[in-house]
All heavy atoms as a GROMACS GRO file, in nm:
protein
  575
    1MET      N    1 -11.497  -2.735  -8.317
    1MET     CA    2 -11.357  -2.740  -8.349
    1MET      C    3 -11.323  -2.647  -8.464
    1MET      O    4 -11.218  -2.584  -8.465
    1MET     CB    5 -11.320  -2.885  -8.383
    1MET     CG    6 -11.174  -2.906  -8.405
    1MET     SD    7 -11.085  -2.877  -8.251
    1MET     CE    8 -10.927  -2.930  -8.295
    2ASP      N    9 -11.412  -2.640  -8.563
    2ASP     CA   10 -11.388  -2.550  -8.676
    2ASP      C   11 -11.386  -2.405  -8.632
    2ASP      O   12 -11.309  -2.325  -8.687
    2ASP     CB   13 -11.495  -2.569  -8.784
    2ASP     CG   14 -11.477  -2.701  -8.858
    2ASP    OD1   15 -11.364  -2.753  -8.860
    2ASP    OD2   16 -11.577  -2.751  -8.913
    3ALA      N   17 -11.470  -2.370  -8.536
    3ALA     CA   18 -11.473  -2.232  -8.488
    3ALA      C   19 -11.340  -2.193  -8.423
    3ALA      O   20 -11.293  -2.081  -8.440
    3ALA     CB   21 -11.587  -2.213  -8.389
    4ILE      N   22 -11.278  -2.285  -8.352
    4ILE     CA   23 -11.149  -2.258  -8.289
    4ILE      C   24 -11.042  -2.237  -8.394
    4ILE      O   25 -10.960  -2.145  -8.385
    4ILE     CB   26 -11.111  -2.372  -8.192
    4ILE    CG1   27 -11.209  -2.375  -8.075
    4ILE    CG2   28 -10.968  -2.355  -8.142
    4ILE    CD1   29 -11.192  -2.494  -7.985
    5LEU      N   30 -11.043  -2.321  -8.497
    5LEU     CA   31 -10.944  -2.308  -8.605
    5LEU      C   32 -10.961  -2.177  -8.682
    5LEU      O   33 -10.863  -2.112  -8.718
    5LEU     CB   34 -10.952  -2.428  -8.699
    5LEU     CG   35 -10.908  -2.562  -8.640
    5LEU    CD1   36 -10.932  -2.673  -8.740
    5LEU    CD2   37 -10.762  -2.556  -8.600
    6ILE      N   38 -11.085  -2.141  -8.709
    6ILE     CA   39 -11.111  -2.016  -8.781
    6ILE      C   40 -11.068  -1.896  -8.697
    6ILE      O   41 -11.006  -1.803  -8.747
    6ILE     CB   42 -11.261  -2.007  -8.820
    6ILE    CG1   43 -11.292  -2.112  -8.927
    6ILE    CG2   44 -11.294  -1.868  -8.869
    6ILE    CD1   45 -11.439  -2.126  -8.957
    7THR      N   46 -11.098  -1.899  -8.567
    7THR     CA   47 -11.058  -1.791  -8.478
    7THR      C   48 -10.906  -1.782  -8.470
    7THR      O   49 -10.848  -1.673  -8.476
    7THR     CB   50 -11.117  -1.811  -8.337
    7THR    OG1   51 -11.259  -1.820  -8.347
    7THR    CG2   52 -11.080  -1.697  -8.245
    8GLY      N   53 -10.839  -1.896  -8.458
    8GLY     CA   54 -10.693  -1.896  -8.454
    8GLY      C   55 -10.633  -1.842  -8.582
    8GLY      O   56 -10.533  -1.769  -8.579
    9GLN      N   57 -10.693  -1.875  -8.694
    9GLN     CA   58 -10.644  -1.825  -8.822
    9GLN      C   59 -10.661  -1.674  -8.831
    9GLN      O   60 -10.572  -1.604  -8.878
    9GLN     CB   61 -10.718  -1.893  -8.936
    9GLN     CG   62 -10.670  -1.850  -9.073
    9GLN     CD   63 -10.748  -1.916  -9.185
    9GLN    OE1   64 -10.851  -1.980  -9.161
    9GLN    NE2   65 -10.700  -1.902  -9.306
   10LYS      N   66 -10.773  -1.622  -8.783
   10LYS     CA   67 -10.795  -1.477  -8.785
   10LYS      C   68 -10.696  -1.405  -8.695
   10LYS      O   69 -10.647  -1.298  -8.728
   10LYS     CB   70 -10.939  -1.444  -8.744
   10LYS     CG   71 -11.040  -1.478  -8.849
   10LYS     CD   72 -11.180  -1.436  -8.806
   10LYS     CE   73 -11.280  -1.469  -8.913
   10LYS     NZ   74 -11.415  -1.426  -8.878
   11VAL      N   75 -10.666  -1.464  -8.579
   11VAL     CA   76 -10.569  -1.404  -8.487
   11VAL      C   77 -10.431  -1.399  -8.551
   11VAL      O   78 -10.362  -1.298  -8.548
   11VAL     CB   79 -10.567  -1.478  -8.352
   11VAL    CG1   80 -10.449  -1.436  -8.268
   11VAL    CG2   81 -10.697  -1.456  -8.276
   12LEU      N   82 -10.390  -1.510  -8.611
   12LEU     CA   83 -10.259  -1.516  -8.674
   12LEU      C   84 -10.250  -1.424  -8.796
   12LEU      O   85 -10.144  -1.367  -8.823
   12LEU     CB   86 -10.225  -1.659  -8.713
   12LEU     CG   87 -10.196  -1.754  -8.597
   12LEU    CD1   88 -10.175  -1.896  -8.649
   12LEU    CD2   89 -10.076  -1.707  -8.517
   13THR      N   90 -10.360  -1.408  -8.867
   13THR     CA   91 -10.362  -1.318  -8.982
   13THR      C   92 -10.348  -1.172  -8.939
   13THR      O   93 -10.286  -1.092  -9.010
   13THR     CB   94 -10.493  -1.336  -9.060
   13THR    OG1   95 -10.506  -1.473  -9.096
   13THR    CG2   96 -10.496  -1.251  -9.185
   14SER      N   97 -10.400  -1.137  -8.825
   14SER     CA   98 -10.397  -0.997  -8.781
   14SER      C   99 -10.270  -0.961  -8.703
   14SER      O  100 -10.248  -0.844  -8.675
   14SER     CB  101 -10.520  -0.966  -8.696
   14SER     OG  102 -10.519  -1.043  -8.579
   15MET      N  103 -10.187  -1.057  -8.669
   15MET     CA  104 -10.066  -1.029  -8.591
   15MET      C  105  -9.970  -0.931  -8.659
   15MET      O  106  -9.915  -0.843  -8.592
   15MET     CB  107  -9.994  -1.160  -8.556
   15MET     CG  108 -10.068  -1.243  -8.452
   15MET     SD  109 -10.100  -1.156  -8.299
   15MET     CE  110  -9.940  -1.167  -8.224
   16PRO      N  111  -9.945  -0.940  -8.790
   16PRO     CA  112  -9.856  -0.840  -8.852
   16PRO      C  113  -9.910  -0.698  -8.840
   16PRO      O  114  -9.833  -0.603  -8.823
   16PRO     CB  115  -9.847  -0.884  -8.997
   16PRO     CG  116  -9.881  -1.028  -8.996
   16PRO     CD  117  -9.979  -1.046  -8.884
   17TYR      N  118 -10.041  -0.682  -8.849
   17TYR     CA  119 -10.101  -0.550  -8.835
   17TYR      C  120 -10.082  -0.497  -8.692
   17TYR      O  121 -10.051  -0.380  -8.673
   17TYR     CB  122 -10.250  -0.553  -8.869
   17TYR     CG  123 -10.276  -0.586  -9.014
   17TYR    CD1  124 -10.324  -0.711  -9.051
   17TYR    CD2  125 -10.252  -0.492  -9.114
   17TYR    CE1  126 -10.346  -0.742  -9.183
   17TYR    CE2  127 -10.275  -0.523  -9.247
   17TYR     CZ  128 -10.322  -0.647  -9.282
   17TYR     OH  129 -10.344  -0.678  -9.412
   18PHE      N  130 -10.099  -0.585  -8.595
   18PHE     CA  131 -10.079  -0.546  -8.456
   18PHE      C  132  -9.934  -0.505  -8.434
   18PHE      O  133  -9.905  -0.406  -8.366
   18PHE     CB  134 -10.117  -0.661  -8.363
   18PHE     CG  135 -10.094  -0.630  -8.218
   18PHE    CD1  136 -10.180  -0.546  -8.150
   18PHE    CD2  137  -9.986  -0.682  -8.149
   18PHE    CE1  138 -10.160  -0.516  -8.016
   18PHE    CE2  139  -9.964  -0.654  -8.017
   18PHE     CZ  140 -10.051  -0.570  -7.950
   19GLY      N  141  -9.841  -0.580  -8.492
   19GLY     CA  142  -9.699  -0.545  -8.481
   19GLY      C  143  -9.668  -0.411  -8.546
   19GLY      O  144  -9.592  -0.331  -8.491
   20ALA      N  145  -9.728  -0.386  -8.661
   20ALA     CA  146  -9.706  -0.258  -8.729
   20ALA      C  147  -9.761  -0.143  -8.647
   20ALA      O  148  -9.696  -0.037  -8.635
   20ALA     CB  149  -9.771  -0.261  -8.867
   21ILE      N  150  -9.876  -0.161  -8.587
   21ILE     CA  151  -9.935  -0.056  -8.504
   21ILE      C  152  -9.849  -0.031  -8.380
   21ILE      O  153  -9.827   0.083  -8.341
   21ILE     CB  154 -10.081  -0.092  -8.467
   21ILE    CG1  155 -10.169  -0.082  -8.590
   21ILE    CG2  156 -10.133  -0.002  -8.355
   21ILE    CD1  157 -10.309  -0.134  -8.571
   22ALA      N  158  -9.796  -0.138  -8.321
   22ALA     CA  159  -9.707  -0.122  -8.204
   22ALA      C  160  -9.581  -0.046  -8.241
   22ALA      O  161  -9.536   0.042  -8.166
   22ALA     CB  162  -9.674  -0.259  -8.145
   23VAL      N  163  -9.524  -0.075  -8.356
   23VAL     CA  164  -9.404  -0.004  -8.401
   23VAL      C  165  -9.435   0.143  -8.427
   23VAL      O  166  -9.358   0.233  -8.388
   23VAL     CB  167  -9.345  -0.071  -8.527
   23VAL    CG1  168  -9.240   0.016  -8.593
   23VAL    CG2  169  -9.287  -0.206  -8.492
   24ILE      N  170  -9.548   0.171  -8.489
   24ILE     CA  171  -9.585   0.310  -8.517
   24ILE      C  172  -9.612   0.385  -8.387
   24ILE      O  173  -9.576   0.503  -8.375
   24ILE     CB  174  -9.706   0.315  -8.612
   24ILE    CG1  175  -9.665   0.261  -8.750
   24ILE    CG2  176  -9.760   0.456  -8.625
   24ILE    CD1  177  -9.780   0.241  -8.845
   25LEU      N  178  -9.674   0.321  -8.288
   25LEU     CA  179  -9.694   0.386  -8.158
   25LEU      C  180  -9.560   0.418  -8.092
   25LEU      O  181  -9.542   0.526  -8.033
   25LEU     CB  182  -9.778   0.300  -8.065
   25LEU     CG  183  -9.929   0.300  -8.092
   25LEU    CD1  184  -9.997   0.195  -8.006
   25LEU    CD2  185  -9.987   0.436  -8.066
   26PHE      N  186  -9.464   0.327  -8.102
   26PHE     CA  187  -9.331   0.351  -8.047
   26PHE      C  188  -9.262   0.467  -8.120
   26PHE      O  189  -9.202   0.554  -8.056
   26PHE     CB  190  -9.245   0.225  -8.055
   26PHE     CG  191  -9.107   0.243  -8.002
   26PHE    CD1  192  -9.085   0.255  -7.866
   26PHE    CD2  193  -8.999   0.249  -8.088
   26PHE    CE1  194  -8.957   0.274  -7.816
   26PHE    CE2  195  -8.871   0.267  -8.040
   26PHE     CZ  196  -8.849   0.279  -7.904
   27LEU      N  197  -9.274   0.470  -8.252
   27LEU     CA  198  -9.217   0.581  -8.329
   27LEU      C  199  -9.287   0.713  -8.295
   27LEU      O  200  -9.224   0.818  -8.293
   27LEU     CB  201  -9.225   0.552  -8.478
   27LEU     CG  202  -9.136   0.438  -8.529
   27LEU    CD1  203  -9.165   0.410  -8.676
   27LEU    CD2  204  -8.990   0.470  -8.507
   28GLY      N  205  -9.416   0.704  -8.267
   28GLY     CA  206  -9.490   0.824  -8.225
   28GLY      C  207  -9.440   0.877  -8.092
   28GLY      O  208  -9.431   0.998  -8.072
   29LYS      N  209  -9.405   0.786  -8.000
   29LYS     CA  210  -9.348   0.829  -7.873
   29LYS      C  211  -9.212   0.897  -7.894
   29LYS      O  212  -9.183   1.000  -7.835
   29LYS     CB  213  -9.333   0.713  -7.776
   29LYS     CG  214  -9.278   0.756  -7.640
   29LYS     CD  215  -9.225   0.639  -7.562
   29LYS     CE  216  -9.163   0.681  -7.431
   29LYS     NZ  217  -9.051   0.770  -7.443
   30LEU      N  218  -9.130   0.838  -7.980
   30LEU     CA  219  -9.000   0.899  -8.010
   30LEU      C  220  -9.017   1.037  -8.074
   30LEU      O  221  -8.945   1.132  -8.040
   30LEU     CB  222  -8.918   0.809  -8.102
   30LEU     CG  223  -8.869   0.679  -8.042
   30LEU    CD1  224  -8.794   0.597  -8.148
   30LEU    CD2  225  -8.779   0.704  -7.922
   31LEU      N  226  -9.113   1.049  -8.165
   31LEU     CA  227  -9.141   1.179  -8.228
   31LEU      C  228  -9.189   1.280  -8.124
   31LEU      O  229  -9.147   1.396  -8.127
   31LEU     CB  230  -9.244   1.162  -8.339
   31LEU     CG  231  -9.283   1.288  -8.414
   31LEU    CD1  232  -9.165   1.338  -8.495
   31LEU    CD2  233  -9.402   1.262  -8.504
   32PHE      N  234  -9.273   1.236  -8.032
   32PHE     CA  235  -9.322   1.325  -7.926
   32PHE      C  236  -9.206   1.373  -7.840
   32PHE      O  237  -9.198   1.490  -7.805
   32PHE     CB  238  -9.426   1.252  -7.840
   32PHE     CG  239  -9.489   1.337  -7.735
   32PHE    CD1  240  -9.595   1.420  -7.768
   32PHE    CD2  241  -9.445   1.334  -7.604
   32PHE    CE1  242  -9.655   1.500  -7.671
   32PHE    CE2  243  -9.504   1.413  -7.508
   32PHE     CZ  244  -9.609   1.496  -7.541
   33ASP      N  245  -9.113   1.281  -7.808
   33ASP     CA  246  -8.997   1.318  -7.726
   33ASP      C  247  -8.908   1.418  -7.799
   33ASP      O  248  -8.853   1.510  -7.737
   33ASP     CB  249  -8.916   1.195  -7.690
   33ASP     CG  250  -8.985   1.107  -7.589
   33ASP    OD1  251  -9.079   1.155  -7.523
   33ASP    OD2  252  -8.945   0.989  -7.577
   34LYS      N  253  -8.891   1.401  -7.930
   34LYS     CA  254  -8.803   1.489  -8.007
   34LYS      C  255  -8.863   1.627  -8.031
   34LYS      O  256  -8.790   1.725  -8.044
   34LYS     CB  257  -8.768   1.425  -8.142
   34LYS     CG  258  -8.686   1.300  -8.130
   34LYS     CD  259  -8.548   1.329  -8.081
   34LYS     CE  260  -8.467   1.200  -8.076
   34LYS     NZ  261  -8.343   1.216  -8.007
   35THR      N  262  -8.996   1.636  -8.039
   35THR     CA  263  -9.059   1.763  -8.074
   35THR      C  264  -9.101   1.847  -7.954
   35THR      O  265  -9.143   1.960  -7.973
   35THR     CB  266  -9.182   1.739  -8.164
   35THR    OG1  267  -9.273   1.652  -8.096
   35THR    CG2  268  -9.141   1.678  -8.297
   36THR      N  269  -9.092   1.792  -7.834
   36THR     CA  270  -9.125   1.871  -7.716
   36THR      C  271  -8.997   1.908  -7.642
   36THR      O  272  -8.896   1.839  -7.652
   36THR     CB  273  -9.218   1.794  -7.620
   36THR    OG1  274  -9.156   1.674  -7.580
   36THR    CG2  275  -9.351   1.765  -7.686
   37THR      N  276  -9.003   2.014  -7.568
   37THR     CA  277  -8.885   2.060  -7.493
   37THR      C  278  -8.880   1.997  -7.355
   37THR      O  279  -8.785   2.022  -7.281
   37THR     CB  280  -8.887   2.213  -7.479
   37THR    OG1  281  -9.009   2.252  -7.413
   37THR    CG2  282  -8.881   2.280  -7.616
   38TYR      N  283  -8.978   1.916  -7.322
   38TYR     CA  284  -8.984   1.857  -7.188
   38TYR      C  285  -8.906   1.727  -7.184
   38TYR      O  286  -8.897   1.654  -7.281
   38TYR     CB  287  -9.129   1.829  -7.149
   38TYR     CG  288  -9.218   1.949  -7.159
   38TYR    CD1  289  -9.316   1.958  -7.257
   38TYR    CD2  290  -9.205   2.054  -7.070
   38TYR    CE1  291  -9.398   2.068  -7.265
   38TYR    CE2  292  -9.286   2.166  -7.079
   38TYR     CZ  293  -9.383   2.172  -7.177
   38TYR     OH  294  -9.463   2.281  -7.185
   39GLN      N  295  -8.854   1.694  -7.066
   39GLN     CA  296  -8.790   1.566  -7.042
   39GLN      C  297  -8.896   1.472  -6.985
   39GLN      O  298  -8.951   1.498  -6.878
   39GLN     CB  299  -8.674   1.580  -6.944
   39GLN     CG  300  -8.561   1.666  -6.995
   39GLN     CD  301  -8.496   1.607  -7.118
   39GLN    OE1  302  -8.484   1.486  -7.130
   39GLN    NE2  303  -8.458   1.692  -7.212
   40PHE      N  304  -8.923   1.365  -7.057
   40PHE     CA  305  -9.032   1.273  -7.025
   40PHE      C  306  -9.022   1.221  -6.881
   40PHE      O  307  -9.117   1.233  -6.803
   40PHE     CB  308  -9.029   1.156  -7.124
   40PHE     CG  309  -9.132   1.052  -7.102
   40PHE    CD1  310  -9.262   1.074  -7.143
   40PHE    CD2  311  -9.101   0.933  -7.041
   40PHE    CE1  312  -9.358   0.978  -7.124
   40PHE    CE2  313  -9.196   0.836  -7.021
   40PHE     CZ  314  -9.325   0.858  -7.062
   41ASP      N  315  -8.909   1.164  -6.844
   41ASP     CA  316  -8.894   1.104  -6.711
   41ASP      C  317  -8.900   1.208  -6.600
   41ASP      O  318  -8.959   1.186  -6.495
   41ASP     CB  319  -8.762   1.026  -6.701
   41ASP     CG  320  -8.763   0.904  -6.791
   41ASP    OD1  321  -8.873   0.851  -6.816
   41ASP    OD2  322  -8.654   0.862  -6.833
   42GLU      N  323  -8.839   1.322  -6.624
   42GLU     CA  324  -8.836   1.426  -6.521
   42GLU      C  325  -8.975   1.481  -6.493
   42GLU      O  326  -9.012   1.502  -6.377
   42GLU     CB  327  -8.743   1.539  -6.566
   42GLU     CG  328  -8.731   1.651  -6.465
   42GLU     CD  329  -8.642   1.764  -6.515
   42GLU    OE1  330  -8.569   1.744  -6.612
   42GLU    OE2  331  -8.647   1.872  -6.454
   43GLU      N  332  -9.052   1.505  -6.598
   43GLU     CA  333  -9.186   1.562  -6.580
   43GLU      C  334  -9.281   1.466  -6.507
   43GLU      O  335  -9.361   1.510  -6.425
   43GLU     CB  336  -9.246   1.600  -6.715
   43GLU     CG  337  -9.180   1.718  -6.782
   43GLU     CD  338  -9.199   1.848  -6.709
   43GLU    OE1  339  -9.303   1.867  -6.643
   43GLU    OE2  340  -9.108   1.933  -6.716
   44LEU      N  341  -9.271   1.338  -6.537
   44LEU     CA  342  -9.365   1.243  -6.478
   44LEU      C  343  -9.322   1.193  -6.340
   44LEU      O  344  -9.407   1.162  -6.256
   44LEU     CB  345  -9.386   1.124  -6.571
   44LEU     CG  346  -9.465   1.155  -6.698
   44LEU    CD1  347  -9.479   1.030  -6.783
   44LEU    CD2  348  -9.601   1.212  -6.667
   45THR      N  349  -9.192   1.182  -6.315
   45THR     CA  350  -9.148   1.125  -6.189
   45THR      C  351  -9.100   1.231  -6.090
   45THR      O  352  -9.149   1.236  -5.977
   45THR     CB  353  -9.036   1.021  -6.212
   45THR    OG1  354  -8.929   1.083  -6.281
   45THR    CG2  355  -9.088   0.904  -6.291
   46THR      N  356  -9.007   1.315  -6.130
   46THR     CA  357  -8.950   1.412  -6.038
   46THR      C  358  -9.048   1.524  -6.005
   46THR      O  359  -9.074   1.553  -5.889
   46THR     CB  360  -8.821   1.472  -6.098
   46THR    OG1  361  -8.734   1.366  -6.135
   46THR    CG2  362  -8.753   1.564  -5.998
   47LYS      N  363  -9.105   1.584  -6.110
   47LYS     CA  364  -9.196   1.698  -6.090
   47LYS      C  365  -9.340   1.655  -6.064
   47LYS      O  366  -9.421   1.736  -6.020
   47LYS     CB  367  -9.191   1.791  -6.211
   47LYS     CG  368  -9.057   1.858  -6.230
   47LYS     CD  369  -9.061   1.952  -6.349
   47LYS     CE  370  -8.928   2.021  -6.370
   47LYS     NZ  371  -8.933   2.110  -6.487
   48ASP      N  372  -9.374   1.530  -6.096
   48ASP     CA  373  -9.510   1.479  -6.081
   48ASP      C  374  -9.611   1.572  -6.150
   48ASP      O  375  -9.713   1.611  -6.093
   48ASP     CB  376  -9.545   1.459  -5.934
   48ASP     CG  377  -9.669   1.373  -5.915
   48ASP    OD1  378  -9.696   1.289  -6.003
   48ASP    OD2  379  -9.738   1.390  -5.813
   49ASN      N  380  -9.582   1.604  -6.275
   49ASN     CA  381  -9.663   1.698  -6.353
   49ASN      C  382  -9.782   1.624  -6.414
   49ASN      O  383  -9.769   1.551  -6.511
   49ASN     CB  384  -9.575   1.759  -6.463
   49ASN     CG  385  -9.644   1.873  -6.534
   49ASN    OD1  386  -9.763   1.893  -6.519
   49ASN    ND2  387  -9.567   1.946  -6.613
   50LYS      N  388  -9.900   1.644  -6.356
   50LYS     CA  389 -10.020   1.576  -6.402
   50LYS      C  390 -10.065   1.629  -6.538
   50LYS      O  391 -10.122   1.554  -6.618
   50LYS     CB  392 -10.131   1.591  -6.300
   50LYS     CG  393 -10.102   1.515  -6.171
   50LYS     CD  394 -10.206   1.544  -6.066
   50LYS     CE  395 -10.178   1.472  -5.937
   50LYS     NZ  396 -10.048   1.493  -5.880
   51ALA      N  397 -10.041   1.755  -6.567
   51ALA     CA  398 -10.078   1.810  -6.697
   51ALA      C  399  -9.997   1.745  -6.809
   51ALA      O  400 -10.050   1.716  -6.917
   51ALA     CB  401 -10.057   1.961  -6.699
   52PHE      N  402  -9.870   1.719  -6.785
   52PHE     CA  403  -9.788   1.652  -6.885
   52PHE      C  404  -9.836   1.509  -6.906
   52PHE      O  405  -9.841   1.461  -7.019
   52PHE     CB  406  -9.641   1.652  -6.845
   52PHE     CG  407  -9.551   1.588  -6.946
   52PHE    CD1  408  -9.515   1.655  -7.061
   52PHE    CD2  409  -9.504   1.459  -6.927
   52PHE    CE1  410  -9.433   1.595  -7.155
   52PHE    CE2  411  -9.423   1.398  -7.020
   52PHE     CZ  412  -9.388   1.467  -7.135
   53GLY      N  413  -9.871   1.441  -6.799
   53GLY     CA  414  -9.923   1.305  -6.810
   53GLY      C  415 -10.052   1.301  -6.890
   53GLY      O  416 -10.073   1.212  -6.973
   54THR      N  417 -10.139   1.400  -6.868
   54THR     CA  418 -10.264   1.408  -6.943
   54THR      C  419 -10.236   1.435  -7.090
   54THR      O  420 -10.297   1.374  -7.178
   54THR     CB  421 -10.354   1.518  -6.885
   54THR    OG1  422 -10.376   1.491  -6.747
   54THR    CG2  423 -10.486   1.527  -6.958
   55THR      N  424 -10.144   1.526  -7.118
   55THR     CA  425 -10.108   1.557  -7.256
   55THR      C  426 -10.054   1.435  -7.328
   55THR      O  427 -10.091   1.405  -7.441
   55THR     CB  428 -10.004   1.671  -7.259
   55THR    OG1  429 -10.056   1.784  -7.193
   55THR    CG2  430  -9.965   1.706  -7.400
   56LEU      N  431  -9.965   1.363  -7.261
   56LEU     CA  432  -9.906   1.243  -7.319
   56LEU      C  433 -10.012   1.136  -7.343
   56LEU      O  434 -10.014   1.072  -7.450
   56LEU     CB  435  -9.796   1.190  -7.228
   56LEU     CG  436  -9.717   1.071  -7.279
   56LEU    CD1  437  -9.638   1.110  -7.403
   56LEU    CD2  438  -9.625   1.019  -7.171
   57ALA      N  439 -10.100   1.116  -7.247
   57ALA     CA  440 -10.206   1.015  -7.262
   57ALA      C  441 -10.299   1.049  -7.378
   57ALA      O  442 -10.334   0.962  -7.459
   57ALA     CB  443 -10.285   1.003  -7.132
   58LEU      N  444 -10.337   1.175  -7.389
   58LEU     CA  445 -10.427   1.215  -7.499
   58LEU      C  446 -10.358   1.208  -7.634
   58LEU      O  447 -10.422   1.179  -7.735
   58LEU     CB  448 -10.482   1.355  -7.472
   58LEU     CG  449 -10.581   1.363  -7.356
   58LEU    CD1  450 -10.624   1.507  -7.331
   58LEU    CD2  451 -10.702   1.276  -7.382
   59TYR      N  452 -10.227   1.232  -7.638
   59TYR     CA  453 -10.152   1.216  -7.761
   59TYR      C  454 -10.159   1.070  -7.807
   59TYR      O  455 -10.184   1.042  -7.925
   59TYR     CB  456 -10.006   1.259  -7.740
   59TYR     CG  457  -9.916   1.229  -7.856
   59TYR    CD1  458  -9.920   1.308  -7.971
   59TYR    CD2  459  -9.829   1.121  -7.853
   59TYR    CE1  460  -9.837   1.279  -8.078
   59TYR    CE2  461  -9.747   1.092  -7.960
   59TYR     CZ  462  -9.750   1.172  -8.072
   59TYR     OH  463  -9.670   1.143  -8.178
   60PHE      N  464 -10.138   0.976  -7.712
   60PHE     CA  465 -10.143   0.835  -7.749
   60PHE      C  466 -10.284   0.791  -7.785
   60PHE      O  467 -10.302   0.707  -7.874
   60PHE     CB  468 -10.087   0.748  -7.637
   60PHE     CG  469  -9.938   0.748  -7.632
   60PHE    CD1  470  -9.871   0.782  -7.517
   60PHE    CD2  471  -9.863   0.715  -7.743
   60PHE    CE1  472  -9.734   0.782  -7.512
   60PHE    CE2  473  -9.725   0.714  -7.740
   60PHE     CZ  474  -9.660   0.748  -7.624
   61VAL      N  475 -10.385   0.845  -7.720
   61VAL     CA  476 -10.524   0.811  -7.756
   61VAL      C  477 -10.554   0.860  -7.897
   61VAL      O  478 -10.612   0.786  -7.978
   61VAL     CB  479 -10.623   0.872  -7.654
   61VAL    CG1  480 -10.766   0.867  -7.706
   61VAL    CG2  481 -10.613   0.800  -7.521
   62GLY      N  482 -10.514   0.982  -7.930
   62GLY     CA  483 -10.534   1.034  -8.065
   62GLY      C  484 -10.460   0.953  -8.170
   62GLY      O  485 -10.514   0.923  -8.278
   63LEU      N  486 -10.337   0.914  -8.138
   63LEU     CA  487 -10.260   0.832  -8.231
   63LEU      C  488 -10.324   0.694  -8.247
   63LEU      O  489 -10.332   0.641  -8.359
   63LEU     CB  490 -10.117   0.819  -8.180
   63LEU     CG  491 -10.015   0.754  -8.272
   63LEU    CD1  492 -10.004   0.831  -8.403
   63LEU    CD2  493  -9.880   0.750  -8.203
   64ALA      N  494 -10.374   0.638  -8.140
   64ALA     CA  495 -10.440   0.507  -8.147
   64ALA      C  496 -10.569   0.514  -8.228
   64ALA      O  497 -10.600   0.422  -8.305
   64ALA     CB  498 -10.468   0.454  -8.007
   65ILE      N  499 -10.643   0.623  -8.213
   65ILE     CA  500 -10.766   0.640  -8.292
   65ILE      C  501 -10.731   0.650  -8.440
   65ILE      O  502 -10.796   0.590  -8.526
   65ILE     CB  503 -10.846   0.762  -8.244
   65ILE    CG1  504 -10.907   0.734  -8.107
   65ILE    CG2  505 -10.954   0.801  -8.345
   65ILE    CD1  506 -10.968   0.856  -8.041
   66ALA      N  507 -10.626   0.726  -8.471
   66ALA     CA  508 -10.585   0.740  -8.611
   66ALA      C  509 -10.539   0.606  -8.668
   66ALA      O  510 -10.567   0.574  -8.783
   66ALA     CB  511 -10.474   0.843  -8.622
   67LEU      N  512 -10.470   0.526  -8.588
   67LEU     CA  513 -10.419   0.398  -8.635
   67LEU      C  514 -10.524   0.289  -8.633
   67LEU      O  515 -10.504   0.183  -8.694
   67LEU     CB  516 -10.300   0.354  -8.550
   67LEU     CG  517 -10.175   0.439  -8.565
   67LEU    CD1  518 -10.069   0.396  -8.465
   67LEU    CD2  519 -10.122   0.433  -8.706
   68SER      N  520 -10.635   0.311  -8.566
   68SER     CA  521 -10.739   0.207  -8.560
   68SER      C  522 -10.798   0.179  -8.697
   68SER      O  523 -10.852   0.071  -8.721
   68SER     CB  524 -10.847   0.246  -8.460
   68SER     OG  525 -10.920   0.356  -8.508
   69GLY      N  526 -10.786   0.272  -8.787
   69GLY     CA  527 -10.835   0.250  -8.924
   69GLY      C  528 -10.756   0.143  -8.995
   69GLY      O  529 -10.806   0.081  -9.090
   70LEU      N  530 -10.633   0.117  -8.951
   70LEU     CA  531 -10.554   0.011  -9.013
   70LEU      C  532 -10.615  -0.125  -8.987
   70LEU      O  533 -10.605  -0.215  -9.070
   70LEU     CB  534 -10.411   0.011  -8.959
   70LEU     CG  535 -10.322   0.128  -8.997
   70LEU    CD1  536 -10.189   0.118  -8.925
   70LEU    CD2  537 -10.301   0.132  -9.146
   71GLY      N  538 -10.677  -0.142  -8.872
   71GLY     CA  539 -10.733  -0.271  -8.837
   71GLY      C  540 -10.875  -0.292  -8.885
   71GLY      O  541 -10.930  -0.401  -8.871
   72PHE      N  542 -10.935  -0.190  -8.942
   72PHE     CA  543 -11.074  -0.201  -8.986
   72PHE      C  544 -11.084  -0.296  -9.106
   72PHE      O  545 -11.016  -0.279  -9.205
   72PHE     CB  546 -11.129  -0.063  -9.023
   72PHE     CG  547 -11.275  -0.066  -9.058
   72PHE    CD1  548 -11.368  -0.084  -8.959
   72PHE    CD2  549 -11.317  -0.049  -9.188
   72PHE    CE1  550 -11.503  -0.085  -8.988
   72PHE    CE2  551 -11.452  -0.052  -9.219
   72PHE     CZ  552 -11.544  -0.070  -9.119
   73GLY      N  553 -11.164  -0.396  -9.094
   73GLY     CA  554 -11.187  -0.489  -9.203
   73GLY      C  555 -11.096  -0.610  -9.202
   73GLY      O  556 -11.104  -0.693  -9.292
   74ILE      N  557 -11.008  -0.620  -9.103
   74ILE     CA  558 -10.920  -0.737  -9.096
   74ILE      C  559 -11.001  -0.860  -9.055
   74ILE      O  560 -11.079  -0.854  -8.961
   74ILE     CB  561 -10.805  -0.714  -8.996
   74ILE    CG1  562 -10.716  -0.600  -9.043
   74ILE    CG2  563 -10.724  -0.841  -8.974
   74ILE    CD1  564 -10.609  -0.563  -8.943
   75GLY      N  565 -10.984  -0.965  -9.124
   75GLY     CA  566 -11.048  -1.090  -9.087
   75GLY      C  567 -11.192  -1.104  -9.136
   75GLY      O  568 -11.265  -1.190  -9.090
   76THR      N  569 -11.233  -1.018  -9.226
   76THR     CA  570 -11.371  -1.028  -9.276
   76THR      C  571 -11.375  -1.114  -9.400
   76THR      O  572 -11.282  -1.136  -9.467
   76THR     CB  573 -11.430  -0.890  -9.308
   76THR    OG1  574 -11.345  -0.824  -9.401
   76THR    CG2  575 -11.445  -0.809  -9.183
   0.00000   0.00000   0.00000
């Protein structure tokens, strides 16, 4: 029973960090949209541009790797 309570406490303690990372990822998407000349919906749906999809995916992977340092050491 104590293990469940400790795990629940760690999850609740890390929720603000998860929320902050989600907000930063959303802001990163907005920044990506503003700094590129491409139209996000048009490139992925109308033109079916696989290169744009790859670029967007790798941008988010890089951003997630950079933000993963925020979660390092949480709950220790």
